[in-house]
Backbone bond lengths (Angstrom), bond angles and torsions (degrees), N, CA, C in turn:
res aa  C-N    CA-C-N  psi(-1)  N-CA   C-N-CA  omega(-1)  CA-C   N-CA-C  phi
1 X - - - 1.457 - - 1.533 109.26 -
2 X 1.326 116.92 123.22 1.464 121.61 -178.42 1.524 110.28 -80.41
3 X 1.348 115.27 136.90 1.466 121.53 -178.59 1.514 110.18 -132.82
4 X 1.337 115.88 163.69 1.467 121.01 175.24 1.533 109.68 -57.88
5 X 1.316 115.62 140.18 1.465 120.57 -176.45 1.535 112.07 -61.59
6 X 1.351 117.56 -35.83 1.468 120.84 -172.70 1.522 113.08 -62.36
7 X 1.323 118.11 -24.08 1.468 120.10 -172.02 1.523 113.58 -92.21
8 X 1.321 117.30 -2.58 1.461 118.90 -168.06 1.531 114.84 -92.99
9 X 1.333 116.77 9.32 1.466 119.17 -177.91 1.527 113.45 -85.77
10 X 1.334 117.17 -23.16 1.471 119.30 -179.91 1.525 109.99 -155.06
11 X 1.318 116.00 159.12 1.461 122.44 -174.84 1.521 112.68 -63.81
12 X 1.346 117.33 -41.69 1.468 120.27 -179.55 1.524 111.35 -59.86
13 X 1.319 117.10 -45.94 1.463 121.20 -179.99 1.524 110.59 -64.93
14 X 1.320 116.44 -40.10 1.467 120.57 -179.32 1.534 111.11 -65.01
15 X 1.318 116.75 -43.43 1.469 120.80 178.77 1.527 110.37 -64.37
16 X 1.340 116.42 -43.99 1.466 121.27 177.81 1.529 110.03 -59.24
17 X 1.320 116.98 -45.62 1.466 121.75 177.97 1.523 111.56 -60.88
18 X 1.320 116.34 -47.30 1.467 120.75 -174.16 1.525 112.78 -70.00
19 X 1.326 116.77 -32.94 1.466 119.62 -170.97 1.529 114.62 -107.72
20 X 1.347 118.39 -20.69 1.461 119.62 -173.43 1.524 114.62 -129.07
21 X 1.320 117.32 -53.38 1.463 122.52 -165.98 1.528 112.35 -59.32
22 X 1.318 114.56 122.08 1.457 119.86 173.52 1.512 115.50 87.03
23 X 1.329 118.06 -8.39 1.458 119.97 176.92 1.531 107.63 -77.87
24 X 1.328 119.18 124.87 1.468 120.25 -177.35 1.527 112.37 -50.53
25 X 1.319 113.57 124.43 1.467 123.18 -172.86 1.524 109.19 -110.09
26 X 1.328 116.19 135.42 1.465 120.54 179.54 1.523 110.53 -136.83
27 X 1.304 116.01 44.46 1.461 121.88 -177.16 1.528 108.67 -130.53
28 X 1.340 116.93 116.58 1.462 120.18 -176.16 1.525 112.82 -60.71
29 X 1.321 116.86 -36.20 1.466 120.87 179.98 1.536 109.71 -62.28
30 X 1.329 116.53 -44.52 1.471 121.01 -178.54 1.530 111.27 -71.43
31 X 1.332 116.80 -38.00 1.471 119.38 174.97 1.521 109.69 -55.88
32 X 1.333 116.25 -45.85 1.461 118.83 -177.71 1.529 110.84 -66.75
33 X 1.317 117.05 -38.95 1.469 120.08 176.87 1.528 110.44 -56.48
34 X 1.331 117.13 -49.58 1.466 120.74 179.49 1.531 111.01 -61.87
35 X 1.330 116.47 -46.34 1.468 119.55 -179.34 1.524 111.48 -61.70
36 X 1.339 116.37 -38.94 1.459 120.53 178.43 1.530 110.61 -63.79
37 X 1.326 116.02 -44.59 1.464 119.85 179.21 1.524 110.80 -66.38
38 X 1.341 117.14 -34.70 1.464 120.05 179.17 1.528 111.50 -68.87
39 X 1.335 117.08 -33.59 1.477 120.22 173.17 1.527 109.44 -63.39
40 X 1.325 116.94 -46.57 1.468 120.88 -179.42 1.527 111.39 -64.63
41 X 1.328 116.36 -28.59 1.461 119.95 -175.54 1.518 113.56 -73.10
42 X 1.323 119.01 -25.75 1.472 121.59 -174.00 1.530 110.99 -41.67
43 X 1.340 116.05 117.94 1.457 121.74 179.97 1.517 114.08 84.79
44 X 1.323 117.70 -2.49 1.471 122.31 -178.62 1.527 109.29 -124.45
45 X 1.334 116.98 -178.51 1.466 120.13 -178.21 1.533 111.46 -95.63
46 X 1.331 115.80 152.35 1.464 120.30 178.12 1.527 110.43 -67.29
47 X 1.321 117.38 -33.42 1.471 120.44 178.09 1.527 110.14 -59.52
48 X 1.328 116.59 -40.50 1.467 120.19 177.22 1.531 110.53 -62.43
49 X 1.334 116.96 -38.21 1.474 120.25 178.86 1.525 110.39 -63.96
50 X 1.322 116.51 -40.91 1.472 120.00 178.61 1.527 110.68 -64.16
51 X 1.330 115.83 -37.01 1.474 119.74 178.29 1.534 111.42 -67.39
52 X 1.329 115.89 -31.02 1.471 120.16 -177.25 1.534 112.49 -96.92
53 X 1.301 117.65 4.94 1.466 121.66 -174.48 1.538 112.98 -55.68
54 X 1.317 116.61 -43.14 1.473 119.27 -179.68 1.533 111.22 -68.60
55 X 1.323 116.49 -33.02 1.468 119.89 174.96 1.527 109.85 -65.25
56 X 1.334 116.34 -43.64 1.466 120.17 176.54 1.528 110.53 -60.27
57 X 1.318 115.61 -43.08 1.468 121.00 -179.39 1.528 110.50 -58.15
58 X 1.326 114.97 -42.39 1.469 121.30 179.49 1.537 111.03 -68.20
59 X 1.319 116.40 -45.91 1.473 121.05 -176.55 1.522 113.13 -69.61
60 X 1.328 116.39 -33.22 1.462 120.85 -172.67 1.531 112.67 -113.71
61 X 1.342 115.99 38.87 1.466 120.84 173.10 1.522 112.80 45.58
62 X 1.326 115.86 51.51 1.465 121.41 178.46 1.534 111.47 55.52
63 X 1.343 115.06 37.30 1.468 123.10 175.65 1.536 112.17 63.04
64 X 1.312 116.78 32.72 1.469 122.57 -178.94 1.533 109.51 -82.86
65 X 1.333 116.70 101.26 1.469 120.41 -174.89 1.527 112.61 -64.17
66 X 1.344 118.36 -27.76 1.474 119.86 176.44 1.531 110.90 -63.37
67 X 1.325 116.46 -43.07 1.468 120.54 178.97 1.525 111.27 -72.54
68 X 1.330 116.43 -42.10 1.468 121.04 -177.57 1.533 110.57 -61.38
69 X 1.319 117.05 -37.22 1.466 121.22 -179.51 1.527 112.35 -60.66
70 X 1.330 116.91 -18.99 1.472 121.82 -178.14 1.531 113.55 -100.61
71 X 1.334 117.71 1.69 1.463 120.48 -177.52 1.532 111.15 -60.23
72 X 1.346 114.74 142.12 1.465 120.67 176.91 1.529 109.71 -114.67
73 X 1.340 116.06 -175.95 1.469 120.66 -177.19 1.525 112.42 -60.63
74 X 1.321 117.34 -35.53 1.469 120.36 179.31 1.527 110.45 -63.40
75 X 1.317 116.29 -40.83 1.469 120.55 178.78 1.532 110.34 -64.85
76 X 1.325 116.65 -38.32 1.471 120.45 178.16 1.527 110.14 -61.70
77 X 1.329 117.08 -43.66 1.472 121.64 177.64 1.526 109.88 -61.03
78 X 1.329 116.93 -44.34 1.473 121.13 178.72 1.528 111.16 -58.83
79 X 1.326 115.93 -43.50 1.471 120.49 179.93 1.525 110.14 -63.31
80 X 1.330 116.40 -46.17 1.470 121.06 -178.87 1.528 112.05 -62.45
81 X 1.323 117.70 -26.25 1.468 121.56 -178.64 1.539 112.69 -90.45
82 X 1.321 117.25 -0.73 1.465 121.02 -179.19 1.524 110.25 -75.36
83 X 1.321 116.45 133.16 1.466 121.58 176.66 1.526 110.53 -57.32
84 X 1.331 116.89 141.09 1.459 124.20 174.98 1.535 113.31 73.28
85 X 1.338 117.27 4.15 1.467 120.34 -179.51 1.526 110.22 -85.48
86 X 1.326 116.10 147.56 1.464 121.21 172.83 1.525 107.76 -71.64
87 X 1.306 116.60 124.44 1.471 122.08 -171.94 1.523 111.50 -89.55
88 X 1.311 116.15 65.11 1.469 120.78 178.99 1.518 109.51 -125.03
89 X 1.323 115.32 102.50 1.463 119.39 178.73 1.525 111.07 -62.46
90 X 1.326 116.66 -36.53 1.471 120.23 -179.83 1.529 111.04 -61.53
91 X 1.314 116.92 -42.74 1.472 119.65 179.47 1.531 110.95 -68.48
92 X 1.309 116.95 -39.13 1.473 120.55 179.00 1.526 109.92 -63.98
93 X 1.322 116.36 -44.45 1.472 119.64 177.34 1.532 111.03 -64.35
94 X 1.318 117.22 -35.61 1.472 121.05 177.15 1.530 110.55 -63.03
95 X 1.313 116.97 -40.24 1.466 120.90 179.39 1.529 110.68 -65.06
96 X 1.321 116.92 -40.97 1.472 120.66 177.58 1.534 109.59 -63.67
97 X 1.324 115.84 -47.55 1.469 121.81 176.58 1.530 110.14 -55.65
98 X 1.329 116.50 -46.92 1.463 121.05 -177.45 1.521 111.89 -66.01
99 X 1.345 117.31 -33.96 1.470 120.73 177.77 1.527 110.49 -63.04
100 X 1.320 116.43 -41.67 1.469 121.17 178.82 1.537 110.00 -62.02
101 X 1.336 115.75 -45.75 1.465 120.71 -178.20 1.526 111.94 -72.41
102 X 1.315 116.21 -32.07 1.468 122.33 176.43 1.524 109.76 -60.05
103 X 1.333 115.67 -44.44 1.468 120.90 177.84 1.531 111.41 -62.74
104 X 1.329 116.44 -35.40 1.464 119.81 177.84 1.532 111.03 -64.70
105 X 1.328 116.70 -40.35 1.474 120.61 177.27 1.530 109.95 -63.56
106 X 1.318 116.98 -41.96 1.472 120.67 178.38 1.534 109.89 -61.75
107 X 1.322 117.11 -42.58 1.465 120.68 178.14 1.526 111.50 -61.89
108 X 1.323 115.97 -35.91 1.464 120.81 -176.88 1.530 112.82 -79.65
109 X 1.340 116.66 -41.49 1.470 121.10 -172.38 1.528 114.00 -106.09
110 X 1.314 117.35 -8.45 1.468 120.76 -176.33 1.517 111.52 95.78
111 X 1.335 115.81 -43.86 1.474 121.87 174.19 1.531 108.06 -148.39
112 X 1.330 116.26 152.99 1.459 119.95 171.74 1.524 109.07 -65.61
113 X 1.319 115.29 -35.96 1.460 121.83 -179.69 1.532 111.08 -54.82
114 X 1.320 116.94 -46.50 1.467 120.42 179.93 1.526 109.95 -63.78
115 X 1.338 116.75 -45.60 1.463 121.36 177.92 1.535 110.56 -52.76
116 X 1.327 116.86 -47.70 1.459 121.11 -174.08 1.530 112.44 -74.44
117 X 1.326 116.90 -46.36 1.463 120.52 -176.71 1.524 112.55 -71.02
118 X 1.331 118.09 -19.32 1.470 120.34 173.91 1.527 111.15 -57.44
119 X 1.331 116.87 -30.62 1.471 121.17 -178.90 1.528 112.55 -64.80
120 X 1.327 117.57 -26.19 1.472 119.96 -179.00 1.526 111.39 -110.34
121 X 1.331 116.76 12.33 1.459 119.20 -177.35 1.515 112.09 65.51
122 X 1.338 115.73 25.76 1.472 123.36 179.48 1.526 112.08 62.43
123 X 1.333 115.19 32.08 1.468 121.07 174.86 1.526 109.13 -126.36
124 X 1.324 115.66 153.20 1.463 120.94 170.92 1.524 107.41 -79.92
125 X 1.319 116.25 131.07 1.465 120.88 -178.48 1.528 109.69 -99.65
126 X 1.317 115.15 132.54 1.465 122.16 173.66 1.524 106.77 -112.28
127 X 1.317 115.98 117.46 1.464 121.25 176.27 1.524 107.65 -95.98
128 X 1.336 116.44 113.49 1.468 120.01 -178.27 1.523 111.84 -58.14
129 X 1.335 115.78 -36.96 1.467 120.27 -177.80 1.532 111.93 -64.64
130 X 1.329 117.75 -24.57 1.466 120.55 -178.64 1.530 112.09 -69.28
131 X 1.330 116.77 -19.58 1.462 119.66 178.20 1.530 111.04 -74.44
132 X 1.337 115.46 -19.64 1.469 119.84 -176.40 1.516 113.22 -94.81
133 X 1.345 117.01 -25.29 1.462 119.69 -175.79 1.525 110.76 -148.24
134 X 1.323 117.02 150.45 1.462 121.47 178.63 1.527 109.64 -69.17
135 X 1.313 116.54 134.84 1.468 122.12 -180.00 1.525 108.43 -124.06
136 X 1.335 116.53 134.05 1.472 120.72 -179.72 1.528 112.13 -108.21
137 X 1.343 116.49 -19.69 1.462 121.15 175.30 1.523 106.91 -161.10
138 X 1.336 115.48 165.14 1.458 118.88 176.67 1.530 109.36 -153.14
139 X 1.321 116.52 -173.52 1.468 120.30 -177.25 1.525 111.70 -59.19
140 X 1.327 116.96 -38.86 1.463 120.53 -178.55 1.529 110.95 -65.36
141 X 1.327 116.85 -46.16 1.469 119.08 -179.94 1.531 110.92 -67.56
142 X 1.335 116.76 -33.07 1.467 120.65 175.73 1.530 110.12 -63.06
143 X 1.317 116.35 -43.40 1.463 121.84 -178.61 1.537 111.01 -64.05
144 X 1.338 116.34 -47.46 1.471 120.51 -179.67 1.530 110.06 -65.27
145 X 1.327 116.57 -45.22 1.462 121.37 -179.69 1.525 111.36 -60.13
146 X 1.325 116.38 -42.78 1.465 120.92 -179.85 1.531 110.16 -59.80
147 X 1.337 116.74 -42.10 1.464 120.24 -179.89 1.528 111.26 -68.94
148 X 1.335 116.98 -41.55 1.467 119.75 178.49 1.530 110.65 -64.05
149 X 1.322 117.08 -41.74 1.471 120.74 177.26 1.530 111.06 -63.32
150 X 1.329 115.66 -40.75 1.469 119.81 178.35 1.530 110.35 -59.18
151 X 1.316 115.95 -34.02 1.465 121.21 179.91 1.532 112.02 -82.17
152 X 1.342 116.82 -7.98 1.459 120.13 175.26 1.515 115.97 104.17
153 X 1.344 117.96 5.98 1.471 120.35 178.45 1.522 110.07 -65.58
154 X 1.326 116.20 148.72 1.464 122.95 -179.53 1.528 110.65 -113.37
155 X 1.331 116.02 151.75 1.471 123.66 175.33 1.525 112.60 60.40
156 X 1.323 117.92 26.64 1.464 120.03 179.15 1.529 109.98 -125.15
157 X 1.341 113.99 63.69 1.458 120.55 174.98 1.521 110.58 -75.11
158 X 1.323 116.29 179.63 1.463 122.03 -173.58 1.534 112.83 -60.66
159 X 1.330 117.91 -35.00 1.469 120.53 -179.26 1.529 110.04 -71.73
160 X 1.328 116.86 -43.72 1.469 120.96 178.80 1.526 110.19 -65.06
161 X 1.317 117.31 -43.13 1.471 121.12 178.15 1.522 110.13 -63.55
162 X 1.343 116.99 -39.22 1.470 119.45 177.41 1.526 110.45 -58.27
163 X 1.321 116.53 -42.98 1.467 120.50 177.64 1.521 110.91 -58.85
164 X 1.346 115.58 -38.85 1.467 118.78 179.00 1.526 111.42 -68.73
165 X 1.323 117.19 -40.11 1.465 120.25 179.31 1.529 111.08 -63.20
166 X 1.326 116.85 -33.98 1.468 120.52 173.65 1.523 110.50 -68.54
167 X 1.321 115.81 -49.04 1.472 121.12 -175.06 1.516 111.97 -60.71
168 X 1.349 117.01 -41.22 1.467 120.14 -174.73 1.518 112.91 -91.35
169 X 1.334 117.30 5.47 1.457 120.66 171.55 1.513 116.10 85.77
170 X 1.323 118.59 8.45 1.469 119.38 175.56 1.528 109.49 -71.93
171 X 1.337 116.37 -32.98 1.464 121.56 172.75 1.524 108.03 -116.97
172 X 1.332 116.46 126.23 1.472 120.72 176.32 1.523 107.92 -92.70
173 X 1.335 115.59 98.37 1.462 120.56 178.50 1.527 111.95 -107.66
174 X 1.331 117.13 18.22 1.462 118.38 169.72 1.529 107.79 -62.35
175 X 1.329 116.03 145.19 1.463 119.28 174.87 1.526 108.68 -63.01
176 X 1.326 116.44 145.00 1.476 120.23 -176.63 1.519 112.85 -56.46
177 X 1.314 116.79 -27.76 1.468 120.62 -179.76 1.528 112.64 -83.33
178 X 1.322 117.50 -9.08 1.463 122.09 -177.71 1.537 110.22 -75.08
179 X 1.311 115.78 140.55 1.470 119.89 -178.56 1.525 112.33 -61.23
180 X 1.326 117.68 -28.86 1.467 121.35 -179.67 1.531 111.99 -73.79
181 X 1.321 117.11 -29.92 1.469 120.66 179.15 1.523 109.99 -56.92
182 X 1.325 116.41 -54.68 1.463 120.39 -176.90 1.519 111.84 -68.65
183 X 1.331 116.57 -33.69 1.466 120.21 177.13 1.536 110.20 -58.17
184 X 1.317 116.22 -45.76 1.468 120.82 179.66 1.526 110.58 -65.99
185 X 1.326 116.62 -42.08 1.467 120.74 179.50 1.531 111.12 -60.65
186 X 1.316 116.59 -35.48 1.468 121.59 -175.37 1.524 114.24 -85.41
187 X 1.332 118.09 -22.92 1.465 120.24 -169.68 1.529 115.93 -115.34
188 X 1.340 117.84 -4.71 1.457 119.67 -175.24 1.526 110.33 -136.98
189 X 1.345 118.06 155.59 1.469 119.89 175.01 1.534 109.64 -64.12
190 X 1.322 116.35 128.35 1.469 121.95 -174.08 1.524 110.22 -129.99
191 X 1.321 115.18 144.65 1.462 121.18 171.52 1.529 107.75 -123.96
192 X 1.319 116.85 126.69 1.464 121.05 179.87 1.521 108.83 -96.67
193 X 1.324 115.59 129.83 1.463 121.60 177.59 1.523 109.14 -125.62
194 X 1.319 115.96 162.73 1.484 120.13 176.85 1.518 110.61 -71.78
């Protein structure tokens, strides 16, 4: 079975690729989990985030944004003292801030999922040009990032948002030869762009 080259360096990345990455996601809890991990990843590798996922789950109440929005300074200290945790108070505070704002989007749109998928017309977008060259951000991720920043979200620039759009299936960046590429093309609403 042919797979994207990026996932073949370790088992965790391969499992994440095979079971999660790029499959259209419509679950607010999972969106927040990915966004939280993407905040923690800034400046680090995604493989490291996958290795620390269970630590994040423990520190952040299984990625429960309702609980995270209520965290106080004592909780931040507890998180920073957890074994295997990334020791960045700024990132932890950003996640708490983002949880509060995430809830505001849900209150406004009904779900974060609807807010996000509205940007692609509720279709997975395939950019033909992405098959020819590596892309780290694009107009769509710039647009989403600009709106999230306007609302006060932290650590969610265009590159980080692009990673989320790939992860949650709004952008299908699987290599054309990858088994997941065709699976998405066959099973979900898709729009092909240049």
